[in-house]
N, CA, C, O and CB atoms as a CASP TS submission, in Angstrom:
PFRMAT TS
TARGET T0000
AUTHOR 0000-0000-0000
METHOD Language model
MODEL 1
PARENT N/A
ATOM      1  N   MET     1       0.847  -1.175   0.000  1.00  0.00           N
ATOM      2  CA  MET     1       0.000   0.000   0.000  1.00  0.00           C
ATOM      3  C   MET     1       0.895   1.241   0.000  1.00  0.00           C
ATOM      4  O   MET     1       1.883   1.298   0.732  1.00  0.00           O
ATOM      5  CB  MET     1      -0.965  -0.003   1.225  1.00  0.00           C
ATOM      6  N   THR     2       0.551   2.215  -0.810  1.00  0.00           N
ATOM      7  CA  THR     2       1.322   3.438  -0.933  1.00  0.00           C
ATOM      8  C   THR     2       0.583   4.578  -0.256  1.00  0.00           C
ATOM      9  O   THR     2      -0.633   4.714  -0.394  1.00  0.00           O
ATOM     10  CB  THR     2       1.596   3.768  -2.408  1.00  0.00           C
ATOM     11  N   SER     3       1.331   5.398   0.478  1.00  0.00           N
ATOM     12  CA  SER     3       0.739   6.561   1.138  1.00  0.00           C
ATOM     13  C   SER     3       1.123   7.816   0.378  1.00  0.00           C
ATOM     14  O   SER     3       2.220   7.931  -0.170  1.00  0.00           O
ATOM     15  CB  SER     3       1.193   6.658   2.617  1.00  0.00           C
ATOM     16  N   LEU     4       0.202   8.737   0.362  1.00  0.00           N
ATOM     17  CA  LEU     4       0.448  10.019  -0.277  1.00  0.00           C
ATOM     18  C   LEU     4       0.200  11.104   0.768  1.00  0.00           C
ATOM     19  O   LEU     4      -0.869  11.158   1.376  1.00  0.00           O
ATOM     20  CB  LEU     4      -0.463  10.219  -1.545  1.00  0.00           C
ATOM     21  N   VAL     5       1.185  11.956   0.971  1.00  0.00           N
ATOM     22  CA  VAL     5       1.056  13.046   1.932  1.00  0.00           C
ATOM     23  C   VAL     5       0.946  14.348   1.159  1.00  0.00           C
ATOM     24  O   VAL     5       1.806  14.678   0.343  1.00  0.00           O
ATOM     25  CB  VAL     5       2.263  13.081   2.923  1.00  0.00           C
ATOM     26  N   VAL     6      -0.120  15.079   1.427  1.00  0.00           N
ATOM     27  CA  VAL     6      -0.344  16.352   0.762  1.00  0.00           C
ATOM     28  C   VAL     6      -0.318  17.436   1.823  1.00  0.00           C
ATOM     29  O   VAL     6      -1.093  17.395   2.779  1.00  0.00           O
ATOM     30  CB  VAL     6      -1.693  16.361  -0.028  1.00  0.00           C
ATOM     31  N   GLN     7       0.567  18.400   1.658  1.00  0.00           N
ATOM     32  CA  GLN     7       0.617  19.503   2.599  1.00  0.00           C
ATOM     33  C   GLN     7      -0.411  20.543   2.223  1.00  0.00           C
ATOM     34  O   GLN     7      -0.510  20.948   1.065  1.00  0.00           O
ATOM     35  CB  GLN     7       2.012  20.120   2.647  1.00  0.00           C
ATOM     36  N   MET     8      -1.181  20.974   3.216  1.00  0.00           N
ATOM     37  CA  MET     8      -2.185  21.989   2.987  1.00  0.00           C
ATOM     38  C   MET     8      -1.497  23.349   2.922  1.00  0.00           C
ATOM     39  O   MET     8      -0.522  23.585   3.636  1.00  0.00           O
ATOM     40  CB  MET     8      -3.271  21.960   4.096  1.00  0.00           C
ATOM     41  N   PRO     9      -1.992  24.236   2.077  1.00  0.00           N
ATOM     42  CA  PRO     9      -1.375  25.566   1.999  1.00  0.00           C
ATOM     43  C   PRO     9      -1.522  26.296   3.329  1.00  0.00           C
ATOM     44  O   PRO     9      -2.533  26.160   4.018  1.00  0.00           O
ATOM     45  CB  PRO     9      -2.010  26.397   0.859  1.00  0.00           C
ATOM     46  N   GLN    10      -0.515  27.059   3.675  1.00  0.00           N
ATOM     47  CA  GLN    10      -0.529  27.833   4.914  1.00  0.00           C
ATOM     48  C   GLN    10      -1.393  29.073   4.733  1.00  0.00           C
ATOM     49  O   GLN    10      -1.261  29.793   3.744  1.00  0.00           O
ATOM     50  CB  GLN    10       0.907  28.227   5.336  1.00  0.00           C
ATOM     51  N   LYS    11      -2.266  29.313   5.681  1.00  0.00           N
ATOM     52  CA  LYS    11      -3.045  30.546   5.647  1.00  0.00           C
ATOM     53  C   LYS    11      -2.182  31.657   6.205  1.00  0.00           C
ATOM     54  O   LYS    11      -1.259  31.417   6.983  1.00  0.00           O
ATOM     55  CB  LYS    11      -4.376  30.410   6.450  1.00  0.00           C
ATOM     56  N   LYS    12      -2.495  32.873   5.798  1.00  0.00           N
ATOM     57  CA  LYS    12      -1.733  33.987   6.351  1.00  0.00           C
ATOM     58  C   LYS    12      -1.970  34.028   7.854  1.00  0.00           C
ATOM     59  O   LYS    12      -3.087  33.807   8.321  1.00  0.00           O
ATOM     60  CB  LYS    12      -2.135  35.340   5.681  1.00  0.00           C
ATOM     61  N   THR    13      -0.929  34.307   8.596  1.00  0.00           N
ATOM     62  CA  THR    13      -1.050  34.313  10.045  1.00  0.00           C
ATOM     63  C   THR    13      -1.580  35.652  10.526  1.00  0.00           C
ATOM     64  O   THR    13      -1.215  36.710  10.015  1.00  0.00           O
ATOM     65  CB  THR    13       0.297  34.007  10.701  1.00  0.00           C
ATOM     66  N   GLU    14      -2.438  35.576  11.505  1.00  0.00           N
ATOM     67  CA  GLU    14      -3.008  36.780  12.100  1.00  0.00           C
ATOM     68  C   GLU    14      -2.032  37.301  13.145  1.00  0.00           C
ATOM     69  O   GLU    14      -1.283  36.519  13.732  1.00  0.00           O
ATOM     70  CB  GLU    14      -4.411  36.496  12.731  1.00  0.00           C
ATOM     71  N   PRO    15      -2.027  38.599  13.384  1.00  0.00           N
ATOM     72  CA  PRO    15      -1.141  39.136  14.413  1.00  0.00           C
ATOM     73  C   PRO    15      -1.454  38.521  15.769  1.00  0.00           C
ATOM     74  O   PRO    15      -2.616  38.286  16.099  1.00  0.00           O
ATOM     75  CB  PRO    15      -1.263  40.662  14.484  1.00  0.00           C
ATOM     76  N   ARG    16      -0.427  38.265  16.542  1.00  0.00           N
ATOM     77  CA  ARG    16      -0.580  37.645  17.860  1.00  0.00           C
ATOM     78  C   ARG    16      -1.274  38.612  18.809  1.00  0.00           C
ATOM     79  O   ARG    16      -0.883  39.773  18.933  1.00  0.00           O
ATOM     80  CB  ARG    16       0.794  37.218  18.432  1.00  0.00           C
ATOM     81  N   MET    17      -2.297  38.120  19.468  1.00  0.00           N
ATOM     82  CA  MET    17      -3.005  38.923  20.444  1.00  0.00           C
ATOM     83  C   MET    17      -2.165  38.981  21.715  1.00  0.00           C
ATOM     84  O   MET    17      -1.433  38.038  22.017  1.00  0.00           O
ATOM     85  CB  MET    17      -4.424  38.346  20.728  1.00  0.00           C
ATOM     86  N   GLU    18      -2.261  40.065  22.453  1.00  0.00           N
ATOM     87  CA  GLU    18      -1.538  40.178  23.709  1.00  0.00           C
ATOM     88  C   GLU    18      -2.068  39.191  24.732  1.00  0.00           C
ATOM     89  O   GLU    18      -1.309  38.660  25.543  1.00  0.00           O
ATOM     90  CB  GLU    18      -1.630  41.595  24.250  1.00  0.00           C
ATOM     91  N   GLU    19      -3.340  38.950  24.697  1.00  0.00           N
ATOM     92  CA  GLU    19      -4.002  38.100  25.664  1.00  0.00           C
ATOM     93  C   GLU    19      -4.071  36.669  25.118  1.00  0.00           C
ATOM     94  O   GLU    19      -4.276  36.466  23.921  1.00  0.00           O
ATOM     95  CB  GLU    19      -5.419  38.641  25.992  1.00  0.00           C
ATOM     96  N   ASP    20      -3.899  35.678  26.006  1.00  0.00           N
ATOM     97  CA  ASP    20      -4.045  34.293  25.572  1.00  0.00           C
ATOM     98  C   ASP    20      -5.484  34.041  25.169  1.00  0.00           C
ATOM     99  O   ASP    20      -6.404  34.685  25.674  1.00  0.00           O
ATOM    100  CB  ASP    20      -3.611  33.313  26.684  1.00  0.00           C
ATOM    101  N   ARG    21      -5.674  33.104  24.258  1.00  0.00           N
ATOM    102  CA  ARG    21      -7.014  32.774  23.790  1.00  0.00           C
ATOM    103  C   ARG    21      -7.464  31.484  24.457  1.00  0.00           C
ATOM    104  O   ARG    21      -6.640  30.636  24.800  1.00  0.00           O
ATOM    105  CB  ARG    21      -7.053  32.641  22.241  1.00  0.00           C
ATOM    106  N   ILE    22      -8.761  31.337  24.639  1.00  0.00           N
ATOM    107  CA  ILE    22      -9.323  30.132  25.225  1.00  0.00           C
ATOM    108  C   ILE    22     -10.211  29.443  24.194  1.00  0.00           C
ATOM    109  O   ILE    22     -10.653  30.058  23.224  1.00  0.00           O
ATOM    110  CB  ILE    22     -10.122  30.460  26.513  1.00  0.00           C
ATOM    111  N   THR    23     -10.457  28.183  24.417  1.00  0.00           N
ATOM    112  CA  THR    23     -11.379  27.436  23.574  1.00  0.00           C
ATOM    113  C   THR    23     -12.738  27.448  24.260  1.00  0.00           C
ATOM    114  O   THR    23     -12.848  27.219  25.464  1.00  0.00           O
ATOM    115  CB  THR    23     -10.875  25.970  23.321  1.00  0.00           C
ATOM    116  N   THR    24     -13.764  27.719  23.470  1.00  0.00           N
ATOM    117  CA  THR    24     -15.115  27.761  24.007  1.00  0.00           C
ATOM    118  C   THR    24     -16.052  27.142  22.990  1.00  0.00           C
ATOM    119  O   THR    24     -15.611  26.735  21.915  1.00  0.00           O
ATOM    120  CB  THR    24     -15.546  29.214  24.352  1.00  0.00           C
ATOM    121  N   SER    25     -17.316  27.062  23.301  1.00  0.00           N
ATOM    122  CA  SER    25     -18.262  26.511  22.328  1.00  0.00           C
ATOM    123  C   SER    25     -19.543  27.335  22.341  1.00  0.00           C
ATOM    124  O   SER    25     -19.868  28.002  23.323  1.00  0.00           O
ATOM    125  CB  SER    25     -18.570  25.020  22.634  1.00  0.00           C
ATOM    126  N   ILE    26     -20.252  27.270  21.234  1.00  0.00           N
ATOM    127  CA  ILE    26     -21.533  27.951  21.105  1.00  0.00           C
ATOM    128  C   ILE    26     -22.515  26.977  20.470  1.00  0.00           C
ATOM    129  O   ILE    26     -22.117  26.008  19.824  1.00  0.00           O
ATOM    130  CB  ILE    26     -21.405  29.265  20.259  1.00  0.00           C
ATOM    131  N   LYS    27     -23.785  27.245  20.659  1.00  0.00           N
ATOM    132  CA  LYS    27     -24.812  26.465  19.965  1.00  0.00           C
ATOM    133  C   LYS    27     -25.372  27.363  18.873  1.00  0.00           C
ATOM    134  O   LYS    27     -25.775  28.499  19.124  1.00  0.00           O
ATOM    135  CB  LYS    27     -25.951  25.962  20.952  1.00  0.00           C
ATOM    136  N   ILE    28     -25.388  26.832  17.668  1.00  0.00           N
ATOM    137  CA  ILE    28     -25.818  27.608  16.512  1.00  0.00           C
ATOM    138  C   ILE    28     -26.452  26.648  15.506  1.00  0.00           C
ATOM    139  O   ILE    28     -26.080  25.476  15.441  1.00  0.00           O
ATOM    140  CB  ILE    28     -24.618  28.392  15.873  1.00  0.00           C
ATOM    141  N   THR    29     -27.396  27.139  14.734  1.00  0.00           N
ATOM    142  CA  THR    29     -28.026  26.259  13.748  1.00  0.00           C
ATOM    143  C   THR    29     -27.009  25.907  12.659  1.00  0.00           C
ATOM    144  O   THR    29     -26.180  26.736  12.285  1.00  0.00           O
ATOM    145  CB  THR    29     -29.290  26.935  13.125  1.00  0.00           C
ATOM    146  N   PRO    30     -27.078  24.689  12.163  1.00  0.00           N
ATOM    147  CA  PRO    30     -26.120  24.262  11.127  1.00  0.00           C
ATOM    148  C   PRO    30     -26.136  25.150   9.884  1.00  0.00           C
ATOM    149  O   PRO    30     -25.089  25.378   9.277  1.00  0.00           O
ATOM    150  CB  PRO    30     -26.413  22.835  10.719  1.00  0.00           C
ATOM    151  N   SER    31     -27.300  25.650   9.501  1.00  0.00           N
ATOM    152  CA  SER    31     -27.357  26.479   8.292  1.00  0.00           C
ATOM    153  C   SER    31     -26.623  27.810   8.487  1.00  0.00           C
ATOM    154  O   SER    31     -25.939  28.278   7.577  1.00  0.00           O
ATOM    155  CB  SER    31     -28.817  26.741   7.900  1.00  0.00           C
ATOM    156  N   VAL    32     -26.763  28.416   9.663  1.00  0.00           N
ATOM    157  CA  VAL    32     -26.066  29.670   9.942  1.00  0.00           C
ATOM    158  C   VAL    32     -24.561  29.408  10.025  1.00  0.00           C
ATOM    159  O   VAL    32     -23.768  30.198   9.513  1.00  0.00           O
ATOM    160  CB  VAL    32     -26.588  30.314  11.262  1.00  0.00           C
ATOM    161  N   TRP    33     -24.165  28.311  10.661  1.00  0.00           N
ATOM    162  CA  TRP    33     -22.744  27.983  10.771  1.00  0.00           C
ATOM    163  C   TRP    33     -22.125  27.780   9.392  1.00  0.00           C
ATOM    164  O   TRP    33     -21.009  28.233   9.135  1.00  0.00           O
ATOM    165  CB  TRP    33     -22.548  26.724  11.628  1.00  0.00           C
ATOM    166  N   LYS    34     -22.843  27.105   8.513  1.00  0.00           N
ATOM    167  CA  LYS    34     -22.348  26.879   7.155  1.00  0.00           C
ATOM    168  C   LYS    34     -22.160  28.213   6.426  1.00  0.00           C
ATOM    169  O   LYS    34     -21.149  28.417   5.754  1.00  0.00           O
ATOM    170  CB  LYS    34     -23.321  25.967   6.367  1.00  0.00           C
ATOM    171  N   GLN    35     -23.126  29.110   6.558  1.00  0.00           N
ATOM    172  CA  GLN    35     -23.018  30.429   5.928  1.00  0.00           C
ATOM    173  C   GLN    35     -21.834  31.204   6.486  1.00  0.00           C
ATOM    174  O   GLN    35     -21.117  31.873   5.742  1.00  0.00           O
ATOM    175  CB  GLN    35     -24.310  31.228   6.129  1.00  0.00           C
ATOM    176  N   PHE    36     -21.628  31.115   7.801  1.00  0.00           N
ATOM    177  CA  PHE    36     -20.529  31.851   8.424  1.00  0.00           C
ATOM    178  C   PHE    36     -19.175  31.295   7.992  1.00  0.00           C
ATOM    179  O   PHE    36     -18.232  32.056   7.774  1.00  0.00           O
ATOM    180  CB  PHE    36     -20.654  31.800   9.949  1.00  0.00           C
ATOM    181  N   LYS    37     -19.075  29.975   7.866  1.00  0.00           N
ATOM    182  CA  LYS    37     -17.822  29.377   7.392  1.00  0.00           C
ATOM    183  C   LYS    37     -17.506  29.861   5.979  1.00  0.00           C
ATOM    184  O   LYS    37     -16.358  30.186   5.678  1.00  0.00           O
ATOM    185  CB  LYS    37     -17.907  27.832   7.424  1.00  0.00           C
ATOM    186  N   LYS    38     -18.512  29.910   5.116  1.00  0.00           N
ATOM    187  CA  LYS    38     -18.310  30.418   3.758  1.00  0.00           C
ATOM    188  C   LYS    38     -17.892  31.888   3.790  1.00  0.00           C
ATOM    189  O   LYS    38     -17.010  32.304   3.040  1.00  0.00           O
ATOM    190  CB  LYS    38     -19.593  30.246   2.919  1.00  0.00           C
ATOM    191  N   TYR    39     -18.527  32.664   4.657  1.00  0.00           N
ATOM    192  CA  TYR    39     -18.207  34.078   4.823  1.00  0.00           C
ATOM    193  C   TYR    39     -16.736  34.243   5.209  1.00  0.00           C
ATOM    194  O   TYR    39     -16.042  35.092   4.649  1.00  0.00           O
ATOM    195  CB  TYR    39     -19.124  34.722   5.890  1.00  0.00           C
ATOM    196  N   ALA    40     -16.261  33.447   6.152  1.00  0.00           N
ATOM    197  CA  ALA    40     -14.863  33.516   6.587  1.00  0.00           C
ATOM    198  C   ALA    40     -13.915  33.100   5.460  1.00  0.00           C
ATOM    199  O   ALA    40     -12.878  33.733   5.260  1.00  0.00           O
ATOM    200  CB  ALA    40     -14.643  32.622   7.820  1.00  0.00           C
ATOM    201  N   ILE    41     -14.261  32.053   4.733  1.00  0.00           N
ATOM    202  CA  ILE    41     -13.425  31.589   3.622  1.00  0.00           C
ATOM    203  C   ILE    41     -13.330  32.671   2.552  1.00  0.00           C
ATOM    204  O   ILE    41     -12.248  32.926   2.022  1.00  0.00           O
ATOM    205  CB  ILE    41     -13.992  30.281   3.017  1.00  0.00           C
ATOM    206  N   ASP    42     -14.450  33.306   2.233  1.00  0.00           N
ATOM    207  CA  ASP    42     -14.460  34.368   1.224  1.00  0.00           C
ATOM    208  C   ASP    42     -13.556  35.535   1.610  1.00  0.00           C
ATOM    209  O   ASP    42     -13.034  36.237   0.743  1.00  0.00           O
ATOM    210  CB  ASP    42     -15.880  34.870   1.008  1.00  0.00           C
ATOM    211  N   ARG    43     -13.375  35.738   2.893  1.00  0.00           N
ATOM    212  CA  ARG    43     -12.524  36.832   3.373  1.00  0.00           C
ATOM    213  C   ARG    43     -11.123  36.361   3.740  1.00  0.00           C
ATOM    214  O   ARG    43     -10.330  37.120   4.297  1.00  0.00           O
ATOM    215  CB  ARG    43     -13.164  37.497   4.575  1.00  0.00           C
ATOM    216  N   ASP    44     -10.825  35.105   3.424  1.00  0.00           N
ATOM    217  CA  ASP    44      -9.520  34.512   3.711  1.00  0.00           C
ATOM    218  C   ASP    44      -9.131  34.721   5.178  1.00  0.00           C
ATOM    219  O   ASP    44      -8.019  35.144   5.493  1.00  0.00           O
ATOM    220  CB  ASP    44      -8.447  35.112   2.787  1.00  0.00           C
ATOM    221  N   SER    45     -10.078  34.412   6.057  1.00  0.00           N
ATOM    222  CA  SER    45      -9.885  34.625   7.486  1.00  0.00           C
ATOM    223  C   SER    45     -10.202  33.344   8.251  1.00  0.00           C
ATOM    224  O   SER    45     -11.008  32.521   7.815  1.00  0.00           O
ATOM    225  CB  SER    45     -10.767  35.790   7.989  1.00  0.00           C
ATOM    226  N   GLU    46      -9.556  33.197   9.390  1.00  0.00           N
ATOM    227  CA  GLU    46      -9.887  32.093  10.293  1.00  0.00           C
ATOM    228  C   GLU    46     -11.251  32.387  10.909  1.00  0.00           C
ATOM    229  O   GLU    46     -11.568  33.540  11.203  1.00  0.00           O
ATOM    230  CB  GLU    46      -8.786  31.906  11.408  1.00  0.00           C
ATOM    231  N   ILE    47     -12.051  31.349  11.101  1.00  0.00           N
ATOM    232  CA  ILE    47     -13.383  31.520  11.658  1.00  0.00           C
ATOM    233  C   ILE    47     -13.317  32.176  13.035  1.00  0.00           C
ATOM    234  O   ILE    47     -14.055  33.123  13.308  1.00  0.00           O
ATOM    235  CB  ILE    47     -14.099  30.172  11.745  1.00  0.00           C
ATOM    236  N   SER    48     -12.443  31.680  13.898  1.00  0.00           N
ATOM    237  CA  SER    48     -12.375  32.219  15.259  1.00  0.00           C
ATOM    238  C   SER    48     -11.922  33.677  15.268  1.00  0.00           C
ATOM    239  O   SER    48     -12.413  34.472  16.069  1.00  0.00           O
ATOM    240  CB  SER    48     -11.428  31.380  16.111  1.00  0.00           C
ATOM    241  N   THR    49     -10.998  34.030  14.390  1.00  0.00           N
ATOM    242  CA  THR    49     -10.523  35.413  14.320  1.00  0.00           C
ATOM    243  C   THR    49     -11.640  36.341  13.856  1.00  0.00           C
ATOM    244  O   THR    49     -11.848  37.411  14.427  1.00  0.00           O
ATOM    245  CB  THR    49      -9.313  35.523  13.375  1.00  0.00           C
ATOM    246  N   LEU    50     -12.347  35.928  12.829  1.00  0.00           N
ATOM    247  CA  LEU    50     -13.440  36.742  12.308  1.00  0.00           C
ATOM    248  C   LEU    50     -14.550  36.896  13.342  1.00  0.00           C
ATOM    249  O   LEU    50     -15.083  37.991  13.527  1.00  0.00           O
ATOM    250  CB  LEU    50     -13.998  36.124  11.025  1.00  0.00           C
ATOM    251  N   LEU    51     -14.894  35.817  14.005  1.00  0.00           N
ATOM    252  CA  LEU    51     -15.935  35.868  15.029  1.00  0.00           C
ATOM    253  C   LEU    51     -15.522  36.794  16.172  1.00  0.00           C
ATOM    254  O   LEU    51     -16.341  37.562  16.678  1.00  0.00           O
ATOM    255  CB  LEU    51     -16.230  34.456  15.568  1.00  0.00           C
ATOM    256  N   GLU    52     -14.255  36.724  16.576  1.00  0.00           N
ATOM    257  CA  GLU    52     -13.772  37.607  17.637  1.00  0.00           C
ATOM    258  C   GLU    52     -13.850  39.071  17.208  1.00  0.00           C
ATOM    259  O   GLU    52     -14.224  39.928  18.008  1.00  0.00           O
ATOM    260  CB  GLU    52     -12.329  37.244  18.019  1.00  0.00           C
ATOM    261  N   GLU    53     -13.506  39.365  15.963  1.00  0.00           N
ATOM    262  CA  GLU    53     -13.597  40.740  15.460  1.00  0.00           C
ATOM    263  C   GLU    53     -15.033  41.248  15.509  1.00  0.00           C
ATOM    264  O   GLU    53     -15.278  42.389  15.899  1.00  0.00           O
ATOM    265  CB  GLU    53     -13.059  40.823  14.024  1.00  0.00           C
ATOM    266  N   ILE    54     -15.977  40.405  15.115  1.00  0.00           N
ATOM    267  CA  ILE    54     -17.393  40.793  15.131  1.00  0.00           C
ATOM    268  C   ILE    54     -17.861  41.048  16.557  1.00  0.00           C
ATOM    269  O   ILE    54     -18.575  42.017  16.816  1.00  0.00           O
ATOM    270  CB  ILE    54     -18.265  39.702  14.475  1.00  0.00           C
ATOM    271  N   ILE    55     -17.460  40.182  17.481  1.00  0.00           N
ATOM    272  CA  ILE    55     -17.850  40.360  18.881  1.00  0.00           C
ATOM    273  C   ILE    55     -17.245  41.647  19.433  1.00  0.00           C
ATOM    274  O   ILE    55     -17.923  42.401  20.130  1.00  0.00           O
ATOM    275  CB  ILE    55     -17.406  39.146  19.733  1.00  0.00           C
ATOM    276  N   ARG    56     -15.979  41.900  19.127  1.00  0.00           N
ATOM    277  CA  ARG    56     -15.330  43.135  19.605  1.00  0.00           C
ATOM    278  C   ARG    56     -16.079  44.373  19.100  1.00  0.00           C
ATOM    279  O   ARG    56     -16.280  45.326  19.853  1.00  0.00           O
ATOM    280  CB  ARG    56     -13.847  43.185  19.142  1.00  0.00           C
ATOM    281  N   LYS    57     -16.491  44.361  17.827  1.00  0.00           N
ATOM    282  CA  LYS    57     -17.240  45.497  17.276  1.00  0.00           C
ATOM    283  C   LYS    57     -18.546  45.710  18.028  1.00  0.00           C
ATOM    284  O   LYS    57     -18.939  46.846  18.292  1.00  0.00           O
ATOM    285  CB  LYS    57     -17.525  45.280  15.784  1.00  0.00           C
ATOM    286  N   GLU    58     -19.217  44.613  18.371  1.00  0.00           N
ATOM    287  CA  GLU    58     -20.480  44.711  19.104  1.00  0.00           C
ATOM    288  C   GLU    58     -20.269  45.248  20.510  1.00  0.00           C
ATOM    289  O   GLU    58     -21.167  45.878  21.071  1.00  0.00           O
ATOM    290  CB  GLU    58     -21.161  43.350  19.167  1.00  0.00           C
ATOM    291  N   LEU    59     -19.106  45.011  21.084  1.00  0.00           N
ATOM    292  CA  LEU    59     -18.826  45.451  22.450  1.00  0.00           C
ATOM    293  C   LEU    59     -18.318  46.882  22.536  1.00  0.00           C
ATOM    294  O   LEU    59     -18.192  47.427  23.632  1.00  0.00           O
ATOM    295  CB  LEU    59     -17.825  44.537  23.076  1.00  0.00           C
ATOM    296  N   GLU    60     -18.022  47.502  21.387  1.00  0.00           N
ATOM    297  CA  GLU    60     -17.572  48.893  21.377  1.00  0.00           C
ATOM    298  C   GLU    60     -18.675  49.791  21.915  1.00  0.00           C
ATOM    299  O   GLU    60     -19.859  49.498  21.752  1.00  0.00           O
ATOM    300  CB  GLU    60     -17.162  49.333  19.949  1.00  0.00           C
ATOM    301  N   PRO    61     -18.285  50.880  22.553  1.00  0.00           N
ATOM    302  CA  PRO    61     -19.310  51.836  22.994  1.00  0.00           C
ATOM    303  C   PRO    61     -20.166  52.274  21.805  1.00  0.00           C
ATOM    304  O   PRO    61     -19.657  52.394  20.691  1.00  0.00           O
ATOM    305  CB  PRO    61     -18.656  53.073  23.671  1.00  0.00           C
ATOM    306  N   SER    62     -21.424  52.505  22.025  1.00  0.00           N
ATOM    307  CA  SER    62     -22.350  52.821  20.934  1.00  0.00           C
ATOM    308  C   SER    62     -21.935  54.055  20.140  1.00  0.00           C
ATOM    309  O   SER    62     -22.235  54.142  18.949  1.00  0.00           O
ATOM    310  CB  SER    62     -23.739  53.026  21.484  1.00  0.00           C
ATOM    311  N   SER    63     -21.256  55.006  20.768  1.00  0.00           N
ATOM    312  CA  SER    63     -20.841  56.204  20.039  1.00  0.00           C
ATOM    313  C   SER    63     -19.816  55.843  18.949  1.00  0.00           C
ATOM    314  O   SER    63     -19.826  56.451  17.878  1.00  0.00           O
ATOM    315  CB  SER    63     -20.244  57.251  21.016  1.00  0.00           C
ATOM    316  N   LYS    64     -18.952  54.883  19.199  1.00  0.00           N
ATOM    317  CA  LYS    64     -17.975  54.476  18.194  1.00  0.00           C
ATOM    318  C   LYS    64     -18.657  53.727  17.050  1.00  0.00           C
ATOM    319  O   LYS    64     -18.315  53.932  15.885  1.00  0.00           O
ATOM    320  CB  LYS    64     -16.884  53.598  18.829  1.00  0.00           C
ATOM    321  N   LYS    65     -19.626  52.852  17.378  1.00  0.00           N
ATOM    322  CA  LYS    65     -20.300  52.068  16.353  1.00  0.00           C
ATOM    323  C   LYS    65     -21.054  52.952  15.374  1.00  0.00           C
ATOM    324  O   LYS    65     -21.090  52.646  14.182  1.00  0.00           O
ATOM    325  CB  LYS    65     -21.251  51.079  16.993  1.00  0.00           C
ATOM    326  N   HIS    66     -21.653  54.032  15.839  1.00  0.00           N
ATOM    327  CA  HIS    66     -22.462  54.879  14.962  1.00  0.00           C
ATOM    328  C   HIS    66     -21.627  55.817  14.095  1.00  0.00           C
ATOM    329  O   HIS    66     -22.132  56.360  13.112  1.00  0.00           O
ATOM    330  CB  HIS    66     -23.424  55.689  15.789  1.00  0.00           C
ATOM    331  N   THR    67     -20.360  56.011  14.443  1.00  0.00           N
ATOM    332  CA  THR    67     -19.538  56.921  13.665  1.00  0.00           C
ATOM    333  C   THR    67     -18.839  56.217  12.518  1.00  0.00           C
ATOM    334  O   THR    67     -18.230  56.880  11.678  1.00  0.00           O
ATOM    335  CB  THR    67     -18.522  57.585  14.551  1.00  0.00           C
ATOM    336  N   GLN    68     -18.906  54.912  12.457  1.00  0.00           N
ATOM    337  CA  GLN    68     -18.219  54.170  11.409  1.00  0.00           C
ATOM    338  C   GLN    68     -19.089  53.962  10.206  1.00  0.00           C
ATOM    339  O   GLN    68     -18.656  53.350   9.230  1.00  0.00           O
ATOM    340  CB  GLN    68     -17.752  52.849  11.924  1.00  0.00           C
TER
END
């Protein structure tokens, strides 16, 4: 039997956060998760990084959110 090893292309690395990251879980409908994965792929971003960015934007004071 012959084995074939294929190396996956490296994604661009995101800048290192100052704070350590933790692993967590969420409950979400499969259809929304599928759409979000496609959204992240289209933006060439890691799912967790993109989700964290969205959460950070939501946590900004309302005055900052309305000026953007």
